N, C-alpha and C positions, 0 to 999 in steps of 0.2 A: 504493500500500500504506500503511495506517495505521501510523504510526511505532511506537506502543506494541505493536501486534500483532506486527510482525516482530522487534522487539527481544526481546519475551517469548518468541517461538517459537525464536529463535536462542540464547537464554540457555543451553540445554543444552550447546551446543558450547563456550560460554565457560566452563562449569563443568567441562569436560574429558570430557563424555559425548557420544558420537557422536549426531548427530541421526538420527531414524528416516527422515526424508525432507527434501528441500530445502524451504526456507521460501518462496522465490519461485517463480513459474511464469510461463508466457507470458500467462496470463489475469490474473496479478497480479504484474507485474514489479517488480524492485528498480530504482528510478530513481536513478542516480548522476550527479551533476554534478561536473565537475572544473574547479576555478577556475584561470584563467590571468590574468596581469597584467603590466604593463610591467616587464621585467627578470626575469621568472620563469626559474628554472633548467630547461633543456630536459628533462633526464633525469627530473627530479622528477615532471613530468606525463606525459611520453611513455611511460615504463614502465607506469604505471597505465592509460593510455589503450589501450595494446596488449593488456594482460592482459584488461581489461574488454571490449574490443571482440571478442576471440576468444571469451571466455566468453559474450557475448551471442549470437553466431552459433551456437555449439555447443549452446546451451540453447534455441534457437528463440525467442529474444526474452524469456527470463525475466529478463534484465538489460539495461537500456539505459544508455548513458553519453553525456554531452553536455559539450562544452567551453563554459564560460561566463566572462564577465568580471565583475568586482565590481559594475559598474553598467550602462553602456550597451554594446550591441554595437559592434564596431569593430575596428580593427587594433591589434596590439601587437607590440613587438619584444622577443624573449627575450634572456637573458643573453649568448648567443654570437651574436646577430645574426639569428636565425631570425625571419622575419616570419609572423604568423598573422592571418587574418581570422576573427573570432569572431562568429557569427551571433546569439548570445543573451547577454543579461545574466542574472546570477544571480537566480533566483526561488525562495525557500525553499519555496513552496507547490507547486513542480513537481519536488521532489526528496525522496527518503528519506535520501540520503547526500550530503554535500558533502566532496570531497577538496581540501584546501588544500596545494599544494606550496610549496617554499621558493624563495628567490632572494637569496643573500647571507646575512649574519648580522644578527639583530635588534639585536645590540650594536654594530653598525657604522653610523655616520652615513651617510645617503645610500643605503644598500642598498635593494634592491627590497622586501624584507619590512619594513624599517624605514618606508618610505614608506606601505606598506599599514597598518602599525600606527598610523601618525599620522592615518589616516582614521577619525575618531571615529564618523562616521555608519555606515561599513561595520562597525566593531566592534560597534556597538549592534545592527545587524541580525543579525550573526553570533551574538551572545550570545542574542538572542531567538528564533532559528530553532529550531523543534521538529523536529530531525532528528538523524541520526548524524553527528557531526563526526569527520573523519579528517585528521590532519596528517602530511605527508611531509617529512622533513628539517626545515629551519627553518620550514616551514609550521606546525609545532607551536607555535612561538613566537607566531605570529599568533593562534592559538587561546588561548594563554596571556594575551596582551594583552587579549583579550575576556573574561577571567576564567573561561574554560572548563576550565582545568587546575588551578585552585586546589583543593588538598586531594585531587587525583586522581593516579593513577599514569600516568606519561607518559614519553616519551623524545623526543629530537631529535638533530640533528647534534652530534657530540662537542664542537665549538667553541662551541656555544650552550647546553650543559647548565647552566652556571652561571646564565645568564639565565632559563632555565626554572624552576630552583629558586628564584630570587629572586621569581618570580611566584607562588610557593606550591605548585608541583607536587612530588609525590614522584617524583623522577627515578629511572627504572629503566634499568639498563644491559642492554638487550635490543634485538634487531633490530626487533621489533614488540611493542607493548604494547596489549593489549585490555582496556579498563576499562569494558566494557559499551556505553554510548552514546558512548564516546570511544575512538578507536583512533589511535595515533601510531606513527611509524616513525623510525628513525635516519637517517643521512646518505644523500643522493642515490640510490644504486641500491636502497636499501631500499624504495623505492616499488613495485618489482616484488613484493617479499615482502608488503607491505601489501595490495596489490591481490589477490594470490593468496589471502591469508588471508580477505579479504572474500568472494571467490568460494567458498572452502571453507565459510565460516561460513553463508552464505545459500543456496548452491546445491549444497553437498556436496563431499566430498573427491575423488570420482571425476572430477568435472568439473575441479576445480583441478589434479589430476594430469594430466589430458588437455591442459590449457592449457600446463603445464610441458613436456610432451612436444613439442607443436607449436613452442614457443619455444626448445626445446633449452636450457632453463634449469632449474637445480635450486635450490630455496630453501635459504637458509643462515641460520644463527643461530637464535634462539629466539623463539617467540611466547609472550610472558609474559601470562598471564591472571589476572585478579583472583580 
């Protein structure tokens, strides 16, 4: 799906008006890549992967989701010791949406997100990628380090909101913040709400509510929209 097309088509929901029909379809799926990296927080990516996976099945493939590493395919160890074998490296040309989860605090030396922030090559690729950037928890600070939140409305984990503000973001105290081609979520479990909002925005409220029912999860907090 051409990025400008789906962002324009979904702008109605961002403005608070219900979309007449889902933007994505099986013939023109929304391609979501979920980034994982050494030390990534398990819940930050597992919540979105579950939501997106169910949505993809229930929509007959109108949404696809893939785990990717920042660079080469291979094994990673998550924050609590979970081992993952990831078959793909991130390719901006193969995605409409990139979800960046967190892993510790950007303001803390040696944390997983801090190591990612220090990867200047990755940040340049992130800044240049013509897609919808999504940050979950302190993943938003990685987007900030790439300059993607400067002058934009965004949120992150409570403990790193000062860092986000220092990078020039207008920090919003909301569970999910939708600023058009930038979507960010608060701490840890907010990844569920971020992913459900993605489903609603591009595939409709009915599907999003169906995913909630299957997961026996009810969204909480506010989706703040520009």
